[in-house]
N, C-alpha and C positions, 0 to 999 in steps of 0.2 A: 278819199275813197268815195265812189259813187255807186250806190246800189240802184237797180231798176225796180221801183215799187210796183208790185202786182196790183190789179184793180180790185181784187178780193182775195181772201185766204186761199192758198194754193193746195191745202190739204185735200186729197181726193175724197176723204170722208167728211169734210166740213167740220162741224163742231165735234171735238173729241169726246165730249161728255154727253151721256144719254139724257140728262135732265139737270135742272137746278144749277145751271151755270153755263158759261161760254168759254171755250178754250180752243184757239185756232193755231195750228202749226203751219207756218209758212215755208218751212224748209230753209235752206241756205239763202240768205239775202245778200251775203258778201261772198265773192269768189275766193278761191284758195289763196291767191296772192294777197288780197285785202285782209283776209282772216289772219294770215301769218304775220303781216305787218301790224295789225291791231293787237294780236297776242304779244308780240315783242314789245310794243310801245307800252301796253298796260302792265306787263310784267316788270318793266324797267322803271316806269314813272309813277306808278300808284304807290301810295304810302301804306303798304300791306302790314298787317299786324295780326297776331293770333287772337282769336276771340276767347271769351270766357263764358261759361254757362253753368247754371245750377242744375245738378242731377242728384236726386235722392238726398237732398240737403247738403251736398258737397259742391264746392266750386271747382270746375274742371276746365283746363285750358284745351281748346279744340285743336285738332291737328291742322285743319284748313286755316287759311289766312283770309281776313276780310278787310273791307274799307268802305267808307261812306262819304259820298259827294253830293253837292246840290247847288241850287241857285243862291241860297242863303245858308248861314250856319245853323241849319235845322237840327234840333235835338231829336234823336231817334232812340226809343227805348224798346227792347225786345229781349226776352229770355234772360232777364236780369242784367242786361247790358245797357249802357248809355253812351251814345256817340254823337259828336258834333260834326256836321257836314263840312268837308273841305271844298274849296273852289274847284270848278271843273278844270281838268287838264285839256289841252288841245285835242288829244286823241279821243277822250271821253265825249267832249262836246260834238265832235264830228260824227261819232257813232250815234249819239243821241239824235242828231238831226236826221240821219238816215232812218232810224227806227221810227221817229215821229212821222216821216213821210210815208213809210210803208204801213204803219198801224193806224194812221189817221187820228192819233191821240197825242197830247203833249204831256211832258213829264218835267218835274222840277227837282228830282233827286234820283240817286242810284246807289243801291247796295251791291257791292262786288264781293265775290268769293273766288279764292284761288285754291284748287284741289291739286295736290302734287301727283296723285295717281288714283287708281280705282280703290285703293285702301281707305280713301277719305270720301265720305258721303254726307248726306243730310237726312235726318229722321223725319217722321211724319209731323207736319205742322200746317198752319194756314197763315197767310199774310194778312191778318185782320187787326193789326194794331190800331188803336183809336186815332192816332195822328194821321192815318192814311185816309184818302178820299173814299167815302163809303161806296162800294161797288165800282170803284174806279179801275181803269185798265192798268195792268202790270205787264210790262214787256220784258221777257227773259231772252237774253242774247248769249249764245255760247261760242267760245273760241277754244280750239284745241281738241282734245280727245272727245269722241262721241260717247254719250252716257245715256243709260235708261232713266226715264223720268216717269214716276208713277202718281196716279191720282187715286184717292180712296174716299168714297162718300161717308160722311160722318154718321149717318144713321144706319144704313143697311150694309155698309162696307163693300159696296160695289167698287171694282177696281178697273182702271184703264191705264195703258202704258204707251209711251211714245219714245222714240230714240231721238235725242237732241244732237244734231250733227254740227260739225265745225262751221261757223258762220251763220247758224240758223237763228230763227226768231220764233218764239212761242208767246202768244198773247192770251192772257187770262183776264176776263172781265165779267160784268154782270154780277150775279150772285155766287160766283165760283168760290170765293173765300168764305162765304157763309156756310156753304153746304159740303165743301170738299177740302180735304187735306192733300198735300203733295209731299213727295220725298224723292231723294236720289239714292238708291241702294248702293252699297259697296260691292265691289267685284274684283277678283284677282286677275281677271282677263285684261284689264286696262292698266297699262304701265306708263302712259303719257299724261302730262298735266292738262288741266282744263281751267279756263277762266269763265265765270258766269257773271253777267250784269243783269240786275233786275231794276228796270226804270220804273219809278213810282211817282205818285203825287201826294205831297204832304199838304194838309189843310192847316192854314195858320189859325 
């Protein structure tokens, strides 16, 4: 697959955030055929598994499935979970190359989420774990159903929303994780699955 990298973010509004961070929505960087092929390859080849999280003192198995890949067997801890990165698959490595070309940043790891339908989502959180590069770029790629993606400022609760389309790229960088949370709300209107890839940089 070969995407044509734009020279700058293609979002008509530029930075999605009014302050305290940088978030650029490029729109689809993969066409429909590329996105369909990527979804099928990732759905079949990735070692998907249900995640577990602590909520109100109880361990809960999440409905969505997750996976963790990287350059090395990086240990990733978040929400009470601990995962060791698996080696890149051919499809993941190809997608990573395209994302790096478009975003202008490099990444050494990727957290993947598989949502069966709109009944599965993600609550408010920040990608600010200590093992991640401080203020580093996080590239979010979506394949499958389009979903709403929300930002919320940690102090005054200002909110912003963007629709993540099939084959699209959202880049979060700068102080975004320090000052903003993000979430993907559940919805009954979406009946199709979605795969999300968040490329990151682990600091050794």
